[in-house]
GUNUDREN-517121 format. One line per field, with one value per residue (C-alpha): residue number from 1; residue in one letter; x, y, z. Coordinates in nm, 4 decimals. Layout:
<rs>
pos [NUM_...]
code [A_...]
east [X_...]
north [Y_...]
up [Z_...]
</rs>
This chain:
<rs>
pos [1_2_3_4_5_6_7_8_9_10_11_12_13_14_15_16_17_18_19_20_21_22_23_24_25_26_27_28_29_30_31_32_33_34_35_36_37_38_39_40_41_42_43_44_45_46_47_48_49_50_51_52_53_54_55_56_57_58_59_60_61_62_63_64_65_66_67_68_69_70_71_72_73_74_75_76_77_78_79_80_81_82_83_84_85_86_87_88_89_90_91_92_93_94]
code [X_X_X_X_X_X_X_X_X_X_X_X_X_X_X_X_X_X_X_X_X_X_X_X_X_X_X_X_X_X_X_X_X_X_X_X_X_X_X_X_X_X_X_X_X_X_X_X_X_X_X_X_X_X_X_X_X_X_X_X_X_X_X_X_X_X_X_X_X_X_X_X_X_X_X_X_X_X_X_X_X_X_X_X_X_X_X_X_X_X_X_X_X_X]
east [-6.1517_-5.8596_-5.9988_-6.3327_-6.1543_-5.9478_-6.2394_-6.2658_-5.9125_-5.6787_-5.4665_-5.1493_-5.2302_-5.2975_-4.9646_-4.7848_-4.9187_-4.8872_-4.6170_-4.4223_-4.3920_-4.2501_-4.0185_-3.8758_-3.8438_-3.6570_-3.4677_-3.5832_-3.7375_-3.8948_-3.9971_-3.6309_-3.6445_-4.0042_-4.2670_-4.5481_-4.8087_-4.6091_-4.6195_-4.9936_-5.1295_-5.2866_-4.9703_-4.7500_-4.9906_-5.0081_-4.6283_-4.6188_-4.8700_-4.6353_-4.6747_-4.9504_-5.1286_-5.4077_-5.4617_-5.2012_-5.2343_-5.1790_-4.8476_-4.8342_-4.8706_-4.5456_-4.4470_-4.1711_-3.8836_-3.9111_-3.5595_-3.3610_-3.1900_-2.8202_-2.5829_-2.4168_-2.7545_-2.7912_-2.4373_-2.4594_-2.7784_-2.6422_-2.3869_-2.1045_-1.8019_-1.5652_-1.6498_-1.6299_-1.2797_-1.1782_-1.3109_-1.1145_-0.8000_-0.8428_-0.9076_-1.2672_-1.4874_-1.8285]
north [-4.1088_-4.3432_-4.5905_-4.6074_-4.6662_-4.9474_-5.1170_-5.4805_-5.5015_-5.7592_-5.5931_-5.7401_-5.5707_-5.2398_-5.2663_-5.3431_-5.0333_-4.7947_-4.8126_-5.1065_-4.9233_-4.6192_-4.8400_-4.9906_-4.6532_-4.4974_-4.8146_-4.7864_-5.0479_-4.8786_-5.2181_-5.3016_-5.0406_-5.0666_-5.3375_-5.2670_-5.2515_-4.9649_-4.7696_-4.7143_-4.3607_-4.4405_-4.5923_-4.3052_-4.0396_-4.2097_-4.1844_-3.8228_-3.6577_-3.3562_-3.2891_-3.0508_-3.2036_-2.9463_-2.6996_-2.4283_-2.0755_-2.0480_-1.9131_-1.5977_-1.6459_-1.7078_-1.4195_-1.5158_-1.2724_-1.0331_-1.1184_-1.4431_-1.5101_-1.5825_-1.7586_-1.4210_-1.2811_-1.5633_-1.5302_-1.1537_-1.1914_-1.4549_-1.4612_-1.6919_-1.6728_-1.8440_-1.6046_-1.3064_-1.4148_-1.4633_-1.1178_-0.9547_-1.1433_-1.0187_-0.6605_-0.6573_-0.4201_-0.5424]
up [6.1106_6.0520_6.3031_6.1224_5.7895_5.9397_6.1173_6.0188_5.8778_6.0272_6.3017_6.1494_5.8176_5.9947_6.1786_5.8537_5.6777_5.9730_6.2386_6.0940_5.7642_5.9474_6.1544_5.8369_5.6605_5.9548_6.0450_6.4056_6.6310_6.9348_7.0705_7.1235_7.4034_7.5291_7.5214_7.2715_7.5485_7.7059_7.3780_7.3519_7.3780_7.7132_7.8577_7.7388_7.8688_8.2086_8.2334_8.1162_8.3477_8.3684_7.9930_7.8852_7.5864_7.5770_7.2950_7.2648_7.1405_6.7666_6.6448_6.4429_6.0704_5.8847_5.6610_5.4183_5.3747_5.0822_4.9639_4.9799_5.3125_5.2789_5.5147_5.5781_5.6877_5.9391_6.0702_6.1180_6.3227_6.5582_6.8362_6.7491_6.9819_6.7386_6.4572_6.6928_6.8014_6.4400_6.3458_6.6284_6.5291_6.1710_6.2836_6.1645_6.3654_6.4751]
</rs>
């Protein structure tokens, strides 16, 4: 769809409003690391034959929590060796 909308527009103008705009916004020049002709979809896919680009199974639907999640909620549900050591040193039972 994008290609049909950009048909007939000067390639320099297309570059300016697509990838060059993103490069400027993120202050990143990928062409400093790779030649532009090596950055096309075809060139990248030919290098990454080990990557599966086929459709994947959909994830389960996101269900937001019924109450706000606090930092304490996150910490109590995760393993954190430094906090576990600190808790033991302070005599806090797990």
